[in-house]
C-alpha positions, -999 to 999 in steps of 0.1 A, spaced: -263 -564 622 -282 -572 586 -315 -562 585 -343 -571 559 -364 -539 562 -351 -512 581 -323 -491 567 -303 -461 580 -335 -440 591 -365 -462 585 -379 -485 559 -371 -467 531 -379 -475 490 -397 -471 457 -435 -474 464 -446 -506 453 -411 -517 446 -398 -550 460 -404 -537 494 -426 -507 502 -457 -519 495 -494 -516 512 -492 -553 525 -457 -543 543 -473 -511 561 -501 -528 571 -476 -558 588 -453 -528 604 -487 -516 611 -494 -546 631 -456 -553 645 -454 -520 656 -485 -517 674 -484 -552 695 -450 -543 704 -456 -502 718 -492 -518 731 -488 -510 767 -512 -506 799 -550 -511 802 -554 -477 789 -568 -469 751 -533 -470 729 -529 -447 705 -503 -434 675 -495 -404 655 -495 -406 618 -479 -378 599 -468 -379 559 -454 -357 534 -467 -345 503 -461 -382 479 -489 -394 461 -481 -428 478 -486 -417 512 -525 -418 509 -519 -457 500 -492 -464 528 -512 -442 554 -546 -463 551 -524 -497 550 -508 -483 585 -543 -474 596 -559 -503 592 -528 -525 610 -527 -504 639 -563 -502 648 -562 -543 639 -540 -552 671 -567 -522 694 -545 -485 689 -568 -457 680 -553 -437 649 -547 -398 649 -540 -388 614 -524 -357 616 -522 -349 576 -492 -334 561 -467 -322 588 -427 -322 589 -411 -353 606 -402 -330 636 -437 -318 644 -444 -355 644 -418 -361 669 -429 -333 688 -468 -347 693 -460 -375 696 -448 -366 730 -473 -338 735 -502 -359 725 -492 -390 749 -491 -410 724 -478 -444 720 -458 -440 694 -453 -419 661 -453 -424 626 -437 -405 594 -443 -416 560 -421 -396 541 -386 -403 518 -375 -369 530 -353 -354 502 -356 -385 476 -374 -376 447 -415 -387 447 -414 -419 438 -401 -432 466 -413 -432 501 -408 -445 538 -416 -452 570 -402 -436 602 -410 -448 635 -409 -426 667 -409 -438 704 -435 -425 725 -410 -398 740 -399 -388 703 -368 -398 699 -363 -427 668 -362 -468 679 -328 -481 685 -316 -509 662 -327 -535 690 -364 -522 687 -365 -519 649 -344 -560 648 -377 -571 671 -407 -551 648 -387 -571 622 -389 -606 638 -428 -596 642 -435 -584 607 -423 -623 595 -444 -640 620 -480 -651 627 -491 -618 642 -533 -640 641 -528 -638 680 -524 -600 683 -557 -594 666 -584 -571 686 -619 -583 684 -654 -565 689 -646 -532 710 -611 -537 713 -602 -527 678 -594 -493 672 -610 -460 660 -591 -436 629 -593 -395 639 -586 -368 621 -567 -342 643 -577 -311 624 -557 -292 657 -525 -307 653 -505 -281 624 -521 -253 647 -501 -270 679 -468 -272 659 -471 -235 648 -474 -222 680 -443 -246 697 -419 -238 670 -431 -197 679 -419 -203 712 -387 -216 705 -377 -180 696 -360 -157 724 -385 -137 746 -396 -106 731 -380 -118 701 -403 -109 667 -395 -113 628 -410 -80 621 -394 -60 596 -375 -90 576 -382 -99 546 -379 -139 542 -380 -162 512 -392 -193 522 -388 -224 501 -412 -257 516 -403 -283 486 -438 -290 478 -430 -308 511 -448 -316 544 -439 -280 558 -462 -266 527 -484 -252 554 -470 -249 588 -442 -229 579 -451 -201 559 -479 -191 589 -452 -200 616 -429 -172 595 -462 -148 587 -474 -149 627 -438 -140 639 -442 -107 616 -421 -113 585 -428 -107 555 -426 -141 537 -423 -150 501 -430 -185 499 -422 -209 470 -422 -243 469 -456 -246 487 -480 -260 457 -475 -297 463 -496 -320 436 -482 -353 447 -455 -359 421 -435 -324 426 -420 -327 461 -380 -319 457 -384 -313 421 -357 -284 412 -367 -269 446 -362 -273 484 -325 -278 501 -312 -304 476 -318 -274 448 -312 -240 462 -307 -221 431 -346 -219 435 -345 -202 466 -312 -180 456 -331 -167 429 -361 -160 442 -340 -138 472 -325 -121 444 -355 -109 430 -371 -95 461 -345 -81 478 -349 -102 508 -328 -104 539 -325 -141 537 -334 -176 519 -348 -207 537 -347 -242 515 -362 -271 538 -366 -304 523 -396 -330 519 -401 -334 553 -384 -300 567 -361 -320 593 -332 -304 572 -326 -264 558 -304 -249 542 -300 -208 542 -290 -185 517 -276 -150 525 -291 -114 509 -268 -120 480 -278 -158 470 -252 -173 483 -251 -205 499 -245 -205 541 -226 -236 546 -237 -256 576 -205 -256 593 -209 -214 593 -246 -223 607 -239 -246 638 -211 -216 642 -235 -192 648 -254 -208 670 -230 -224 690 -221 -185 696 -249 -170 705 -264 -198 729 -227 -194 744 -236 -157 749 -271 -168 762 -253 -190 786 -273 -221 771 -251 -240 753 -245 -273 773 -214 -297 769 -190 -272 764 -188 -272 726 -215 -292 699 -213 -321 681 -209 -328 642 -196 -352 619 -160 -361 606 -168 -342 574 -173 -311 590 -143 -284 582 -115 -279 599 -123 -241 598 -152 -249 625 -131 -269 651 -107 -241 648 -132 -212 656 -153 -231 685 -113 -236 699 -109 -198 697 -139 -193 720 -127 -220 747 -155 -249 731 -148 -284 712 -157 -300 682 -171 -338 688 -168 -353 659 -188 -387 647 -194 -404 620 -220 -394 591 -255 -396 603 -277 -375 623 -286 -404 644 -252 -408 651 -248 -367 659 -280 -371 685 -262 -400 703 -232 -383 707 -251 -351 719 -273 -370 744 -246 -396 758 -225 -369 762 -248 -339 775 -245 -312 740 -275 -296 733 -262 -287 696 -256 -307 667 -256 -310 630 -243 -323 595 -227 -298 566 -265 -309 548 -288 -291 569 -296 -315 596 -297 -291 630 -305 -307 658 -315 -286 690 -323 -307 718 -337 -284 741 -366 -282 719 -366 -310 694 -355 -347 698 -346 -354 658 -336 -323 632 -357 -297 627 -354 -273 598 -377 -246 609 -367 -241 643 -332 -240 636 -342 -213 609 -354 -192 636 -324 -195 657 -304 -180 629 -335 -157 619 -335 -142 657 -296 -135 657 -302 -117 623 -327 -99 641 -309 -92 671 -274 -80 655 -290 -64 627 -265 -72 602 -268 -89 571 -267 -127 572 -235 -127 550 -220 -108 577 -233 -130 605 -225 -162 590 -187 -154 581 -176 -166 611 -142 -184 599 -122 -187 571 -126 -225 558 -96 -244 554 -93 -263 519 -114 -293 519 -120 -314 485 -146 -345 487 -141 -370 455 -164 -400 456 -151 -432 437 -175 -460 425 -167 -498 423 -184 -525 412 -172 -553 439 -153 -566 465 -141 -540 498 -115 -522 485 -104 -506 518 -94 -539 526 -69 -537 499 -34 -529 510 -24 -510 482 -52 -489 491 -41 -489 534 -8 -484 527 -17 -450 503 -41 -436 527 -13 -437 555 8 -422 531 -14 -394 523 -23 -382 559 14 -385 566 21 -357 536 -9 -337 553 6 -339 589 -11 -328 618 -25 -298 606 -49 -317 579 -73 -343 579 -77 -369 557 -114 -390 559 -119 -420 538 -152 -437 543 -178 -465 520 -208 -447 515 -238 -468 533 -258 -466 506 -246 -469 476 -210 -490 461 -187 -455 469 -157 -448 485 -163 -410 498 -123 -395 503 -121 -363 518 -90 -341 522 -84 -309 541 -55 -286 547 -44 -254 544 -28 -264 512 -52 -264 489 -29 -279 463 -15 -308 489 -48 -316 495 -58 -323 462 -26 -344 455 -36 -358 483 -71 -365 473 -63 -382 442 -35 -400 451 -57 -421 467 -87 -420 443 -62 -439 424 -55 -461 442 -89 -474 450 -95 -471 413 -65 -494 407 -79 -524 426 -122 -512 421 
């Protein structure tokens, strides 16, 4: 399906660039508002945002669009994406909106939409909204008393903080833990430090001074060097780095070393299994997760359900097959007992609970398995479809044969740039290098 505005995660682009303008935001508000106006009650939409300067502009344009078609708007201010999803349900809103470009630099921004149940929209609904955006919507305009109002919700932060705190196991607090928290100068800079402090942790916060331009700038989950340095400086027990909209998290151990996302999921899987919380008989991860994770789960009698890359595909598999834990190496951890999307703070709290209960270091807790040697390379191409070339197809088949049943090979085109990702893994590191290099060379020959 070719879409004009929506991508893999809402609408995203350069603020005031070719696509993402106040005019488009206005029309998104009118189109999405019309689509989700239902019943004879006062329809409402909640709008959250991260800390980008352009968020003010898009917030006002969206508000104008929604109120124009008769929806009341509740403005949440800076708020994590998962908080918007939760508050959409909690406030019985008809629609939720998050203004954010996640881990992208400040020049970009985006618009994510949530259904009344807190889940992201389906491709079908997004296509219907796109059709409305490009149509004459004058017939949808409200008049007189039916025009919507805008409200500033001053209690939203407290609601989310209390919600996040309740995800900890009963009778568990974080007293005695020294925690470095990197908020990426983003959406969680107000709520995350308060939640950890109220749970009893000694919190050292960085990336909590947004100025509209410094979101994700040398801080946050895409730049773990900052939290690593702070952990070593203050001798913390753990470092937590969120991204710009706080739907993903990267963990750093007490030595300042980044914890692999697969190890993070392994810890949660075993913890929830022991607490009889784990559903589906395993977890969901993408094709990029290490073979070591799969072997570890097998040793516990659990399965690893793999999906294509993207947290939306992880969530789809979780919902359709009855799993309640899933995620990506990048730090999107979805715990569906609590959330309808990735939530960096809630995921981190689950790990902090294990840290507090086991009274061991994070480096020990997160060493659940030995990683199988894995190599990922990105090969740029100018045009065409290299993966359909017979020479490349044969190279991939030869590579898989060389790895045999004990290895894995994933070759895929990026969904966002002209790049082919080539990932190989097996117990023999030199063999993996040989296989990946041969496929890379074959792609370059035809690219």
